[in-house]
C-alpha positions in Angstrom: 111.6 98.6 99.4 108.5 97.1 97.7 105.0 97.9 99.0 102.5 95.2 99.1 99.5 97.2 100.3 98.8 100.9 101.1 96.1 102.0 103.4 95.2 105.7 103.4 93.7 107.1 106.6 93.4 110.4 108.5 96.5 111.2 110.5 96.1 110.9 114.3 98.0 112.7 117.1 99.9 109.5 117.9 101.2 109.4 114.3 102.9 112.8 114.5 106.3 111.8 115.7 106.6 109.2 112.9 105.2 111.7 110.4 107.7 114.4 111.4 110.6 111.8 111.1 109.4 110.7 107.6 109.1 114.3 106.5 112.7 115.0 107.7 113.9 112.0 105.7 111.9 112.9 102.6 113.3 116.5 102.6 116.8 115.7 103.8 119.2 118.0 102.0 122.2 116.0 103.3 123.6 119.1 105.1 122.9 117.8 108.6 120.2 120.5 109.2 116.6 119.8 110.0 114.5 120.5 106.8 112.3 123.6 107.2 109.3 121.4 106.2 109.6 119.5 109.6 109.1 122.7 111.6 106.4 124.0 109.3 104.5 120.7 109.6 104.8 120.8 113.4 103.3 124.3 113.4 100.5 123.4 111.0 99.3 120.6 113.3 98.7 123.2 115.9 97.3 126.1 113.9 93.7 127.4 113.5 93.8 126.5 109.8 94.6 122.8 110.5 91.9 120.5 108.9 92.2 117.0 110.5 90.4 115.2 107.7 92.9 116.6 105.2 96.0 115.4 107.0 96.4 111.9 105.5 98.9 109.1 106.1 99.8 106.3 103.8 100.4 103.1 105.8 102.5 100.7 103.7 102.2 97.0 104.2 105.5 95.1 103.6 105.9 91.7 102.0 106.1 89.2 104.8 104.2 91.4 107.2 104.5 94.6 109.2 103.6 98.1 108.2 104.9 101.6 108.5 103.8 105.1 107.7 105.4 105.6 104.3 103.8 108.9 103.3 101.9 111.9 104.5 100.2 114.9 103.1 98.6 117.9 104.8 96.2 120.4 103.3 95.2 123.4 105.4 92.8 126.3 105.1 93.9 129.1 102.9 92.2 132.1 101.3 91.9 133.7 97.9 91.1 137.3 98.3 89.4 136.4 101.6 87.4 133.5 100.2 88.1 130.0 101.5 90.5 127.8 99.6 93.0 125.0 100.4 96.8 124.9 100.4 98.4 121.6 100.1 101.8 120.8 101.5 104.1 119.6 102.6 103.6 116.1 101.0 106.2 113.5 102.0 107.1 110.0 101.0 109.9 108.1 102.6 112.8 107.8 100.0 112.6 103.9 100.0 108.9 104.1 99.1 109.1 106.8 96.4 108.2 105.8 92.8 105.6 103.3 93.9 102.4 105.5 93.6 102.1 106.6 97.3 102.4 110.3 96.4 99.8 109.9 93.7 97.5 108.0 96.1 97.8 110.8 98.7 97.1 113.5 96.0 94.0 111.6 94.8 92.7 111.0 98.3 93.2 114.7 99.2 91.3 115.7 96.0 88.4 113.3 96.8 88.1 114.4 100.4 88.3 118.1 99.4 85.5 117.6 96.8 83.4 115.8 99.4 83.8 118.8 101.7 82.6 121.2 99.0 85.9 123.0 98.6 86.5 124.7 95.3 90.3 124.7 94.8 93.6 123.3 96.1 96.8 125.3 95.5 100.4 124.2 96.0 104.0 125.1 95.3 105.6 122.2 93.6 107.5 120.6 90.7 106.2 121.4 87.3 107.2 118.0 86.0 105.1 116.1 88.6 101.9 117.9 89.6 100.4 118.6 86.2 99.8 114.9 85.6 97.2 115.2 88.5 95.4 118.1 86.9 97.3 120.9 88.6 98.1 123.9 86.3 99.6 127.3 86.9 97.4 129.1 89.4 97.6 132.3 87.4 95.5 130.6 84.7 92.6 130.6 87.2 93.4 134.2 88.3 95.1 133.1 91.6 98.1 135.2 92.5 101.0 133.6 94.3 102.2 135.0 97.6 105.6 135.4 95.9 105.5 136.3 92.2 108.9 134.6 91.7 107.2 131.2 92.2 105.8 131.6 88.6 104.6 128.3 87.2 105.6 126.4 90.3 102.5 127.9 92.0 99.7 125.6 90.8 96.0 125.1 91.4 93.5 122.3 90.9 89.8 123.3 90.4 87.6 120.9 92.2 84.4 119.4 90.7 83.9 122.3 88.3 83.3 124.7 91.2 83.7 128.4 90.8 87.1 129.6 91.9 87.6 133.1 93.2 90.4 135.2 91.7 92.9 137.2 93.6 95.9 136.8 95.9 96.3 133.5 97.8 97.2 133.4 101.5 98.4 130.2 103.1 97.8 129.2 106.7 99.6 131.4 109.3 102.7 129.1 109.8 103.7 129.6 106.2 104.1 133.4 106.8 106.9 132.6 109.3 109.1 130.7 106.9 
């Protein structure tokens, strides 16, 4: 499906059912089970580390009219050796809207908002063929240790606005520890 326009805005409580459905479709493994990302996202919405201004939806306008939430990203409070940091994910785009720049727009909006907040770094666990084009690099290069050493180069970080980044072990928001 072709997108005519994309509006990025903060997620609202009334968006959550639609956001959870789109996350389920984006991470559908075809095995009939609900993707773990759906439950995680539901818990992130209610956790102490939830940052409303960093939960962003992409509303896609369709040719001929109408719109739908086509993508969502959430970034929550995390810590590097006890110092504040940000953990991005999950980030989801409906399959029929993938490849049209919605994921890129969500990543750029997240970065802009995080820099405006004064945050120093965003970390994520993701595909090494996708995220480096947005400036993400292995977190270990910045001295950030993954919660699971087996994540290797898939655990990436983005330094924000040249700010000083603490070194040490990274800890995600509490719901991640229950995965």
